[in-house]
Biopython code that builds the backbone (N, CA, C, O; Angstrom):
import numpy as np
from Bio.PDB.StructureBuilder import StructureBuilder

atoms = [
    (1, "MET", "N", (79.976, 151.758, 100.716)),
    (1, "MET", "CA", (81.869, 151.925, 101.746)),
    (1, "MET", "C", (81.802, 153.425, 101.886)),
    (1, "MET", "O", (82.608, 153.934, 101.107)),
    (2, "ARG", "N", (81.222, 154.210, 102.503)),
    (2, "ARG", "CA", (81.029, 154.832, 103.836)),
    (2, "ARG", "C", (81.312, 154.603, 104.863)),
    (2, "ARG", "O", (81.855, 155.321, 105.702)),
    (3, "LEU", "N", (80.880, 153.275, 104.932)),
    (3, "LEU", "CA", (80.927, 151.929, 106.594)),
    (3, "LEU", "C", (82.648, 151.123, 106.478)),
    (3, "LEU", "O", (83.170, 150.338, 107.269)),
    (4, "GLU", "N", (83.213, 151.720, 105.121)),
    (4, "GLU", "CA", (84.034, 150.752, 105.386)),
    (4, "GLU", "C", (84.865, 151.293, 105.727)),
    (4, "GLU", "O", (85.405, 151.019, 106.799)),
    (5, "VAL", "N", (85.403, 152.571, 104.690)),
    (5, "VAL", "CA", (86.642, 153.982, 105.837)),
    (5, "VAL", "C", (86.122, 154.295, 106.372)),
    (5, "VAL", "O", (86.310, 155.499, 106.196)),
    (6, "VAL", "N", (84.962, 154.161, 107.555)),
    (6, "VAL", "CA", (84.331, 155.361, 109.250)),
    (6, "VAL", "C", (85.318, 153.705, 109.849)),
    (6, "VAL", "O", (86.124, 153.756, 110.779)),
    (7, "CYS", "N", (84.952, 152.189, 108.957)),
    (7, "CYS", "CA", (85.802, 151.597, 110.596)),
    (7, "CYS", "C", (86.906, 151.328, 110.555)),
    (7, "CYS", "O", (87.482, 150.999, 111.592)),
    (8, "SER", "N", (87.668, 151.385, 109.162)),
    (8, "SER", "CA", (89.180, 151.267, 108.409)),
    (8, "SER", "C", (89.741, 152.134, 109.234)),
    (8, "SER", "O", (90.654, 151.749, 109.964)),
    (9, "ARG", "N", (89.329, 153.362, 109.265)),
    (9, "ARG", "CA", (89.957, 154.618, 110.124)),
    (9, "ARG", "C", (89.223, 154.239, 111.515)),
    (9, "ARG", "O", (89.913, 153.723, 112.393)),
    (10, "GLY", "N", (88.306, 154.397, 111.670)),
    (10, "GLY", "CA", (87.499, 154.602, 113.700)),
    (10, "GLY", "C", (88.718, 154.002, 114.315)),
    (10, "GLY", "O", (89.786, 153.722, 113.772)),
    (11, "ASP", "N", (88.341, 153.859, 115.566)),
    (11, "ASP", "CA", (88.240, 153.278, 117.272)),
    (11, "ASP", "C", (87.887, 152.466, 117.067)),
    (11, "ASP", "O", (87.398, 152.053, 116.015)),
    (12, "ARG", "N", (88.143, 151.643, 118.745)),
    (12, "ARG", "CA", (86.409, 151.307, 119.229)),
    (12, "ARG", "C", (85.285, 151.820, 119.358)),
    (12, "ARG", "O", (84.347, 151.073, 119.638)),
    (13, "ARG", "N", (85.076, 153.150, 119.202)),
    (13, "ARG", "CA", (84.335, 153.742, 119.661)),
    (13, "ARG", "C", (82.458, 153.594, 118.630)),
    (13, "ARG", "O", (81.240, 153.728, 118.745)),
    (14, "VAL", "N", (83.973, 153.103, 117.376)),
    (14, "VAL", "CA", (83.107, 152.964, 115.783)),
    (14, "VAL", "C", (81.841, 151.373, 116.074)),
    (14, "VAL", "O", (80.680, 151.313, 115.670)),
    (15, "GLY", "N", (82.517, 150.413, 116.787)),
    (15, "GLY", "CA", (82.116, 149.503, 117.781)),
    (15, "GLY", "C", (80.893, 149.870, 118.141)),
    (15, "GLY", "O", (80.087, 149.469, 117.302)),
    (16, "HIS", "N", (80.314, 150.540, 119.143)),
    (16, "HIS", "CA", (79.437, 151.688, 119.284)),
    (16, "HIS", "C", (77.733, 151.953, 118.499)),
    (16, "HIS", "O", (76.593, 151.572, 118.765)),
    (17, "VAL", "N", (78.379, 152.830, 117.412)),
    (17, "VAL", "CA", (77.787, 153.091, 116.051)),
    (17, "VAL", "C", (77.323, 151.350, 115.416)),
    (17, "VAL", "O", (76.210, 151.337, 114.889)),
    (18, "LEU", "N", (77.840, 150.388, 115.429)),
    (18, "LEU", "CA", (78.190, 149.141, 114.616)),
    (18, "LEU", "C", (76.614, 149.234, 114.945)),
    (18, "LEU", "O", (75.675, 149.312, 114.153)),
    (19, "GLU", "N", (76.610, 149.200, 116.420)),
    (19, "GLU", "CA", (75.173, 147.735, 117.695)),
    (19, "GLU", "C", (74.714, 148.984, 117.315)),
    (19, "GLU", "O", (74.083, 148.715, 116.293)),
    (20, "ASP", "N", (74.610, 150.434, 117.522)),
    (20, "ASP", "CA", (73.182, 150.905, 117.189)),
    (20, "ASP", "C", (72.637, 150.949, 116.270)),
    (20, "ASP", "O", (71.455, 151.282, 116.359)),
    (21, "LEU", "N", (73.150, 150.668, 115.038)),
    (21, "LEU", "CA", (72.672, 150.504, 113.524)),
    (21, "LEU", "C", (72.400, 148.993, 113.482)),
    (21, "LEU", "O", (71.260, 148.842, 113.042)),
    (22, "TYR", "N", (72.866, 148.040, 113.705)),
    (22, "TYR", "CA", (72.212, 146.779, 114.353)),
    (22, "TYR", "C", (70.879, 146.623, 115.231)),
    (22, "TYR", "O", (69.859, 146.175, 114.708)),
    (23, "ASP", "N", (70.912, 146.984, 116.509)),
    (23, "ASP", "CA", (70.296, 146.735, 117.601)),
    (23, "ASP", "C", (68.853, 147.899, 117.096)),
    (23, "ASP", "O", (67.872, 148.070, 117.819)),
    (24, "SER", "N", (69.024, 148.499, 115.891)),
    (24, "SER", "CA", (67.581, 149.470, 115.326)),
    (24, "SER", "C", (66.641, 149.035, 114.125)),
    (24, "SER", "O", (65.643, 149.578, 113.651)),
    (25, "GLY", "N", (67.542, 147.457, 113.688)),
    (25, "GLY", "CA", (67.550, 146.895, 112.104)),
    (25, "GLY", "C", (67.803, 147.232, 111.216)),
    (25, "GLY", "O", (67.042, 147.162, 110.251)),
    (26, "THR", "N", (69.070, 147.778, 111.171)),
    (26, "THR", "CA", (69.129, 148.873, 109.859)),
    (26, "THR", "C", (70.100, 147.645, 109.029)),
    (26, "THR", "O", (71.036, 147.114, 109.628)),
    (27, "ASP", "N", (69.766, 147.286, 107.638)),
    (27, "ASP", "CA", (70.052, 146.875, 106.981)),
    (27, "ASP", "C", (71.811, 148.213, 106.163)),
    (27, "ASP", "O", (72.022, 149.264, 105.559)),
    (28, "LEU", "N", (72.472, 147.096, 106.777)),
    (28, "LEU", "CA", (74.264, 147.406, 106.329)),
    (28, "LEU", "C", (74.487, 147.620, 104.753)),
    (28, "LEU", "O", (75.347, 148.283, 104.173)),
    (29, "LYS", "N", (73.567, 146.941, 104.314)),
    (29, "LYS", "CA", (74.031, 147.052, 102.315)),
    (29, "LYS", "C", (73.428, 148.356, 101.723)),
    (29, "LYS", "O", (73.665, 148.859, 100.625)),
    (30, "THR", "N", (72.358, 148.910, 102.980)),
    (30, "THR", "CA", (71.329, 149.345, 102.065)),
    (30, "THR", "C", (71.737, 151.219, 102.643)),
    (30, "THR", "O", (71.402, 152.216, 102.003)),
    (31, "LEU", "N", (72.458, 151.226, 103.880)),
    (31, "LEU", "CA", (73.011, 151.960, 104.245)),
    (31, "LEU", "C", (73.025, 153.300, 104.106)),
    (31, "LEU", "O", (74.158, 153.739, 103.913)),
    (32, "THR", "N", (71.973, 154.284, 104.141)),
    (32, "THR", "CA", (72.889, 155.593, 103.637)),
    (32, "THR", "C", (73.168, 156.304, 104.206)),
    (32, "THR", "O", (72.698, 156.619, 105.299)),
    (33, "LYS", "N", (74.117, 156.824, 103.565)),
    (33, "LYS", "CA", (74.861, 158.471, 104.254)),
    (33, "LYS", "C", (74.679, 158.495, 105.734)),
    (33, "LYS", "O", (75.302, 158.054, 106.700)),
    (34, "ALA", "N", (73.199, 159.419, 105.475)),
    (34, "ALA", "CA", (72.190, 160.793, 106.129)),
    (34, "ALA", "C", (72.829, 159.230, 107.910)),
    (34, "ALA", "O", (73.670, 159.342, 108.803)),
    (35, "GLN", "N", (71.660, 157.864, 107.480)),
    (35, "GLN", "CA", (71.858, 156.871, 108.447)),
    (35, "GLN", "C", (72.793, 156.518, 109.363)),
    (35, "GLN", "O", (72.736, 156.069, 110.507)),
    (36, "LEU", "N", (73.786, 156.857, 108.514)),
    (36, "LEU", "CA", (75.706, 156.504, 108.971)),
    (36, "LEU", "C", (76.148, 157.544, 109.916)),
    (36, "LEU", "O", (76.502, 157.286, 111.067)),
    (37, "ALA", "N", (76.112, 159.033, 109.272)),
    (37, "ALA", "CA", (76.108, 159.776, 110.204)),
    (37, "ALA", "C", (75.387, 160.413, 111.357)),
    (37, "ALA", "O", (75.974, 160.958, 112.292)),
    (38, "GLU", "N", (74.202, 160.324, 111.252)),
    (38, "GLU", "CA", (72.688, 160.374, 112.423)),
    (38, "GLU", "C", (73.544, 159.441, 113.586)),
    (38, "GLU", "O", (73.936, 160.073, 114.567)),
    (39, "ALA", "N", (73.857, 157.969, 113.530)),
    (39, "ALA", "CA", (73.949, 157.204, 114.551)),
    (39, "ALA", "C", (75.360, 157.525, 115.070)),
    (39, "ALA", "O", (75.535, 156.971, 116.156)),
    (40, "MET", "N", (76.262, 158.126, 114.723)),
    (40, "MET", "CA", (77.204, 158.142, 114.281)),
    (40, "MET", "C", (77.647, 159.817, 115.537)),
    (40, "MET", "O", (78.431, 160.102, 116.441)),
    (41, "THR", "N", (76.913, 160.229, 115.027)),
    (41, "THR", "CA", (75.724, 161.726, 115.681)),
    (41, "THR", "C", (75.834, 161.061, 117.415)),
    (41, "THR", "O", (76.504, 161.343, 118.409)),
    (42, "ARG", "N", (74.651, 159.943, 117.038)),
    (42, "ARG", "CA", (74.673, 159.734, 118.625)),
    (42, "ARG", "C", (75.982, 159.684, 119.861)),
    (42, "ARG", "O", (75.971, 159.893, 121.074)),
    (43, "HIS", "N", (77.210, 159.252, 118.762)),
    (43, "HIS", "CA", (77.703, 158.319, 119.759)),
    (43, "HIS", "C", (79.571, 159.385, 119.799)),
    (43, "HIS", "O", (80.739, 158.999, 119.820)),
    (44, "GLY", "N", (78.847, 160.914, 119.791)),
    (44, "GLY", "CA", (79.610, 161.739, 120.009)),
    (44, "GLY", "C", (80.841, 161.366, 118.634)),
    (44, "GLY", "O", (81.894, 161.755, 119.140)),
    (45, "LEU", "N", (81.187, 160.825, 117.214)),
    (45, "LEU", "CA", (81.573, 160.769, 115.852)),
    (45, "LEU", "C", (81.687, 162.207, 114.630)),
    (45, "LEU", "O", (81.080, 162.220, 113.559)),
    (46, "ASP", "N", (82.307, 162.962, 114.966)),
    (46, "ASP", "CA", (82.333, 163.439, 113.587)),
    (46, "ASP", "C", (81.497, 162.632, 112.187)),
    (46, "ASP", "O", (80.719, 163.547, 111.918)),
    (47, "TYR", "N", (81.292, 161.924, 111.526)),
    (47, "TYR", "CA", (80.908, 161.805, 110.365)),
    (47, "TYR", "C", (82.000, 162.198, 109.755)),
    (47, "TYR", "O", (82.944, 161.410, 109.689)),
    (48, "ASP", "N", (82.117, 163.763, 109.069)),
    (48, "ASP", "CA", (83.643, 164.620, 108.171)),
    (48, "ASP", "C", (84.497, 163.917, 108.414)),
    (48, "ASP", "O", (84.889, 163.131, 107.552)),
    (49, "ARG", "N", (84.969, 163.955, 109.444)),
    (49, "ARG", "CA", (86.048, 163.776, 110.340)),
    (49, "ARG", "C", (86.651, 162.531, 109.421)),
    (49, "ARG", "O", (87.718, 162.675, 108.826)),
    (50, "HIS", "N", (86.209, 161.819, 109.380)),
    (50, "HIS", "CA", (86.490, 160.306, 109.616)),
    (50, "HIS", "C", (86.030, 159.785, 108.237)),
    (50, "HIS", "O", (86.611, 158.808, 107.762)),
    (51, "LEU", "N", (84.743, 160.543, 107.384)),
    (51, "LEU", "CA", (85.879, 160.325, 105.960)),
    (51, "LEU", "C", (86.904, 161.762, 105.094)),
    (51, "LEU", "O", (86.828, 162.016, 103.892)),
    (52, "ARG", "N", (87.660, 162.393, 105.956)),
    (52, "ARG", "CA", (88.738, 163.488, 105.269)),
    (52, "ARG", "C", (89.829, 163.113, 104.814)),
    (52, "ARG", "O", (90.416, 162.261, 105.481)),
    (53, "HIS", "N", (90.223, 163.408, 104.048)),
    (53, "HIS", "CA", (91.628, 162.804, 103.593)),
    (53, "HIS", "C", (93.011, 162.892, 105.114)),
    (53, "HIS", "O", (93.062, 163.899, 105.820)),
    (54, "MET", "N", (93.719, 161.996, 105.286)),
    (54, "MET", "CA", (93.999, 162.449, 106.276)),
    (54, "MET", "C", (95.260, 162.363, 106.062)),
    (54, "MET", "O", (95.568, 161.386, 105.379)),
    (55, "ASP", "N", (96.498, 163.331, 106.546)),
    (55, "ASP", "CA", (97.194, 163.617, 106.614)),
    (55, "ASP", "C", (98.337, 163.382, 106.731)),
    (55, "ASP", "O", (99.420, 163.568, 106.174)),
    (56, "ASP", "N", (97.524, 162.543, 108.288)),
    (56, "ASP", "CA", (99.324, 161.955, 109.590)),
    (56, "ASP", "C", (97.766, 160.074, 108.741)),
    (56, "ASP", "O", (96.584, 159.736, 108.680)),
    (57, "ALA", "N", (99.918, 159.437, 108.183)),
    (57, "ALA", "CA", (98.984, 158.463, 107.730)),
    (57, "ALA", "C", (99.265, 157.229, 109.270)),
    (57, "ALA", "O", (99.069, 156.043, 109.005)),
    (58, "VAL", "N", (99.450, 157.376, 109.902)),
    (58, "VAL", "CA", (99.231, 156.694, 110.318)),
    (58, "VAL", "C", (97.382, 156.420, 111.484)),
    (58, "VAL", "O", (96.617, 157.186, 112.069)),
    (59, "LEU", "N", (97.454, 154.891, 111.258)),
    (59, "LEU", "CA", (96.165, 154.628, 111.803)),
    (59, "LEU", "C", (95.877, 153.980, 112.602)),
    (59, "LEU", "O", (96.484, 152.910, 112.553)),
    (60, "PRO", "N", (94.958, 154.096, 113.685)),
    (60, "PRO", "CA", (94.984, 153.350, 114.844)),
    (60, "PRO", "C", (95.624, 151.598, 114.962)),
    (60, "PRO", "O", (95.867, 151.137, 116.077)),
    (61, "TRP", "N", (95.749, 151.111, 114.226)),
    (61, "TRP", "CA", (96.634, 149.827, 113.937)),
    (61, "TRP", "C", (97.820, 149.991, 114.167)),
    (61, "TRP", "O", (98.416, 149.176, 114.871)),
    (62, "HIS", "N", (98.444, 151.066, 113.639)),
    (62, "HIS", "CA", (99.857, 150.805, 113.672)),
    (62, "HIS", "C", (100.107, 151.649, 114.898)),
    (62, "HIS", "O", (100.792, 152.671, 114.954)),
    (63, "ILE", "N", (99.558, 151.162, 115.698)),
    (63, "ILE", "CA", (100.564, 151.638, 116.833)),
    (63, "ILE", "C", (100.984, 150.279, 117.135)),
    (63, "ILE", "O", (102.174, 149.986, 117.015)),
    (64, "LEU", "N", (99.821, 149.113, 117.651)),
    (64, "LEU", "CA", (100.507, 148.494, 117.334)),
    (64, "LEU", "C", (101.946, 147.172, 116.789)),
    (64, "LEU", "O", (102.643, 146.198, 117.072)),
    (65, "ASP", "N", (101.606, 148.064, 115.967)),
    (65, "ASP", "CA", (102.600, 147.008, 115.264)),
    (65, "ASP", "C", (104.055, 147.853, 115.515)),
    (65, "ASP", "O", (105.114, 147.365, 115.121)),
    (66, "HIS", "N", (104.017, 148.854, 116.045)),
    (66, "HIS", "CA", (105.739, 148.743, 117.018)),
    (66, "HIS", "C", (105.643, 148.938, 118.826)),
    (66, "HIS", "O", (105.780, 149.902, 119.579)),
    (67, "VAL", "N", (105.349, 147.539, 119.009)),
    (67, "VAL", "CA", (105.675, 147.631, 119.930)),
    (67, "VAL", "C", (106.936, 147.500, 119.968)),
    (67, "VAL", "O", (107.707, 147.366, 119.017)),
    (68, "ASP", "N", (107.293, 147.559, 121.728)),
    (68, "ASP", "CA", (108.992, 147.621, 121.436)),
    (68, "ASP", "C", (108.497, 144.768, 122.389)),
    (68, "ASP", "O", (107.878, 143.964, 123.087)),
    (69, "ARG", "N", (109.521, 145.074, 121.416)),
    (69, "ARG", "CA", (109.074, 143.481, 121.833)),
    (69, "ARG", "C", (109.569, 142.935, 123.167)),
    (69, "ARG", "O", (108.899, 142.182, 123.875)),
    (70, "HIS", "N", (111.127, 143.491, 123.535)),
    (70, "HIS", "CA", (112.003, 143.528, 123.984)),
    (70, "HIS", "C", (111.092, 144.039, 125.528)),
    (70, "HIS", "O", (110.927, 143.279, 126.483)),
    (71, "ALA", "N", (110.586, 145.486, 125.464)),
    (71, "ALA", "CA", (110.049, 144.880, 126.435)),
    (71, "ALA", "C", (108.957, 144.937, 126.888)),
    (71, "ALA", "O", (108.723, 145.307, 128.038)),
    (72, "GLU", "N", (108.084, 144.572, 126.042)),
    (72, "GLU", "CA", (107.177, 143.021, 126.166)),
    (72, "GLU", "C", (107.683, 142.206, 126.466)),
    (72, "GLU", "O", (106.830, 141.901, 127.299)),
    (73, "GLN", "N", (108.625, 141.216, 126.604)),
    (73, "GLN", "CA", (108.836, 139.937, 127.008)),
    (73, "GLN", "C", (109.992, 140.282, 128.562)),
    (73, "GLN", "O", (110.723, 139.464, 129.122)),
    (74, "LEU", "N", (109.767, 141.866, 128.937)),
    (74, "LEU", "CA", (110.736, 142.021, 130.528)),
    (74, "LEU", "C", (109.341, 142.564, 130.965)),
    (74, "LEU", "O", (109.358, 143.049, 132.096)),
    (75, "LEU", "N", (108.587, 142.582, 130.567)),
    (75, "LEU", "CA", (106.743, 142.336, 131.385)),
    (75, "LEU", "C", (106.802, 141.055, 131.790)),
    (75, "LEU", "O", (107.180, 140.613, 132.875)),
    (76, "THR", "N", (106.178, 140.175, 130.314)),
    (76, "THR", "CA", (106.205, 139.215, 130.505)),
    (76, "THR", "C", (106.795, 138.268, 131.343)),
    (76, "THR", "O", (106.178, 137.247, 131.647)),
    (77, "ASN", "N", (108.065, 138.524, 131.799)),
    (77, "ASN", "CA", (108.189, 137.336, 132.235)),
    (77, "ASN", "C", (108.382, 137.849, 134.006)),
    (77, "ASN", "O", (108.361, 136.998, 134.896)),
    (78, "VAL", "N", (108.540, 139.136, 134.263)),
    (78, "VAL", "CA", (107.967, 139.797, 135.651)),
    (78, "VAL", "C", (106.666, 139.341, 135.896)),
    (78, "VAL", "O", (106.391, 138.999, 137.047)),
    (79, "LEU", "N", (105.566, 139.255, 134.756)),
    (79, "LEU", "CA", (104.081, 139.173, 135.666)),
    (79, "LEU", "C", (104.462, 137.379, 135.882)),
    (79, "LEU", "O", (104.384, 136.715, 136.916)),
    (80, "THR", "N", (104.833, 137.000, 134.665)),
    (80, "THR", "CA", (105.332, 134.897, 135.147)),
    (80, "THR", "C", (105.843, 134.677, 136.763)),
    (80, "THR", "O", (105.223, 134.049, 137.621)),
    (81, "THR", "N", (107.800, 135.723, 137.016)),
    (81, "THR", "CA", (107.437, 135.490, 138.060)),
    (81, "THR", "C", (106.830, 135.654, 139.184)),
    (81, "THR", "O", (106.898, 134.804, 140.072)),
    (82, "ARG", "N", (105.922, 137.149, 139.346)),
    (82, "ARG", "CA", (105.004, 137.365, 140.469)),
    (82, "ARG", "C", (103.449, 136.393, 140.282)),
    (82, "ARG", "O", (102.325, 136.553, 140.758)),
    (83, "GLU", "N", (104.018, 135.392, 139.389)),
    (83, "GLU", "CA", (102.192, 134.333, 139.448)),
    (83, "GLU", "C", (102.476, 133.574, 140.096)),
    (83, "GLU", "O", (101.624, 133.049, 140.813)),
    (84, "ALA", "N", (104.323, 133.017, 140.152)),
    (84, "ALA", "CA", (104.725, 132.133, 140.747)),
    (84, "ALA", "C", (105.011, 132.056, 141.989)),
    (84, "ALA", "O", (105.079, 131.015, 142.642)),
    (85, "GLN", "N", (105.162, 132.979, 142.313)),
    (85, "GLN", "CA", (105.308, 133.186, 144.071)),
    (85, "GLN", "C", (103.876, 132.845, 144.865)),
    (85, "GLN", "O", (103.811, 132.941, 146.090)),
]
sb = StructureBuilder()
sb.init_structure("model")
sb.init_model(0)
sb.init_chain("A")
sb.init_seg("    ")
for serial, (resi, resn, name, xyz) in enumerate(atoms, 1):
    if name == "N":
        sb.init_residue(resn, " ", resi, " ")
    sb.init_atom(name, np.array(xyz, "f"), 0.0, 1.0, " ", f" {name:<3s}", serial, name[0])
structure = sb.get_structure()
């Protein structure tokens, strides 16, 4: 369960931790707290910080859900026009 919490609260850096665990042959089904904390430390992440109670309800994917669709469409139009020239 700890791994799921870290993955859901983490960002792209957690991918490096997962890759490290995989490369070392760690079975994620039997992953211990110590193994996860050590792998996170090797990548500069704080295990306790990822498992603490979150005061801020904004998670990494919430930022993606708040894209200004109008600005995104304007950018798409400009880039399409530029490519056509």
